[in-house]
C-alpha positions in Angstrom: 42.1 -25.2 -43.5 39.1 -27.3 -44.6 35.8 -27.4 -42.8 33.9 -30.6 -42.6 30.3 -30.8 -43.6 27.7 -32.7 -41.6 28.1 -35.6 -44.1 31.9 -35.6 -43.5 31.3 -35.8 -39.8 29.0 -38.8 -40.3 31.8 -40.7 -42.0 33.9 -40.2 -38.8 31.0 -41.5 -36.6 30.2 -44.5 -38.8 28.5 -47.3 -36.7 30.2 -49.9 -39.0 33.6 -48.8 -37.7 34.0 -46.9 -34.4 30.5 -45.5 -33.8 27.3 -46.8 -32.4 23.7 -45.9 -32.9 21.8 -44.4 -30.0 18.3 -43.2 -29.4 18.1 -39.5 -28.4 15.1 -38.4 -26.3 14.4 -34.7 -25.9 13.0 -33.2 -22.7 10.1 -31.9 -24.9 7.6 -34.7 -24.9 6.0 -33.5 -28.2 9.3 -34.4 -30.0 9.6 -38.0 -31.1 12.8 -39.9 -30.0 15.3 -40.1 -32.9 18.3 -42.2 -33.8 21.7 -40.5 -33.7 25.2 -42.0 -34.4 28.3 -41.2 -32.3 31.3 -42.6 -30.6 30.4 -44.1 -27.1 33.1 -44.4 -24.5 32.0 -46.0 -21.2 35.3 -46.0 -19.4 35.6 -44.5 -16.0 32.9 -44.0 -13.4 30.5 -41.5 -12.0 29.5 -41.0 -8.4 26.4 -39.0 -7.6 26.3 -38.1 -3.9 22.5 -37.8 -4.2 22.3 -41.6 -4.7 24.3 -42.2 -1.5 22.3 -42.7 1.7 24.8 -40.9 4.0 23.8 -38.8 7.0 21.5 -35.8 6.6 24.4 -33.5 7.3 26.5 -35.1 4.5 23.7 -34.8 2.0 23.3 -31.1 2.7 26.9 -30.3 2.1 26.4 -30.7 -1.7 29.7 -32.5 -2.2 30.4 -33.6 -5.8 33.0 -35.8 -7.4 34.0 -35.2 -11.0 35.7 -38.0 -12.9 35.8 -39.4 -16.4 32.7 -41.3 -17.1 30.5 -42.4 -20.0 30.7 -40.0 -23.0 29.1 -39.8 -26.4 30.6 -37.8 -29.2 28.1 -36.8 -31.9 27.1 -34.1 -34.4 25.8 -31.0 -32.6 23.2 -30.7 -35.4 21.7 -34.1 -34.4 20.8 -32.7 -30.9 17.5 -30.8 -30.6 18.2 -27.3 -29.4 21.9 -28.3 -29.1 21.3 -31.0 -26.5 20.3 -30.1 -22.9 21.0 -31.4 -19.5 18.5 -34.0 -18.5 17.8 -35.3 -22.0 18.3 -39.0 -22.5 20.3 -41.3 -24.7 19.7 -45.1 -24.9 23.0 -46.8 -26.0 23.3 -50.6 -26.2 20.1 -51.0 -24.2 21.3 -48.8 -21.3 19.6 -45.4 -20.7 21.8 -42.4 -19.9 21.0 -38.9 -18.8 23.0 -36.0 -20.3 24.8 -34.2 -17.5 26.8 -31.8 -19.5 27.6 -30.9 -23.1 30.9 -29.7 -24.6 30.7 -28.5 -28.2 34.1 -28.5 -29.8 33.5 -25.7 -32.4 33.8 -28.0 -35.4 30.3 -29.4 -35.4 30.7 -32.1 -32.8 29.6 -32.2 -29.2 30.9 -34.4 -26.3 28.0 -35.4 -24.1 28.9 -36.3 -20.5 26.5 -39.0 -19.4 25.2 -40.5 -16.1 23.6 -44.0 -16.1 19.9 -43.6 -15.6 19.2 -46.5 -13.2 
């Protein structure tokens, strides 16, 4: 079984084929935003109950809905400290917040995103 290098993974994420370029912003304000390449999938939807102006009782219940939503597959090595919840990506002019990260063990991580609007 072969193991891909970081350069091999970049070939898979090539913006001239399936990938896109994004700007990654760390939660650490001392670190400059940096470009990263990955595969963006904006199918599905996210529903955040905190954005919904239901009754006080409904907001306190802490309900959550999990569904497929925007994702970004990129090299784990491109993410500072491995990528953390609350960090941001700007993709095609839209800013997204990282809600979860799922490393696949091969050097790639799937970031689950929420539109930051």
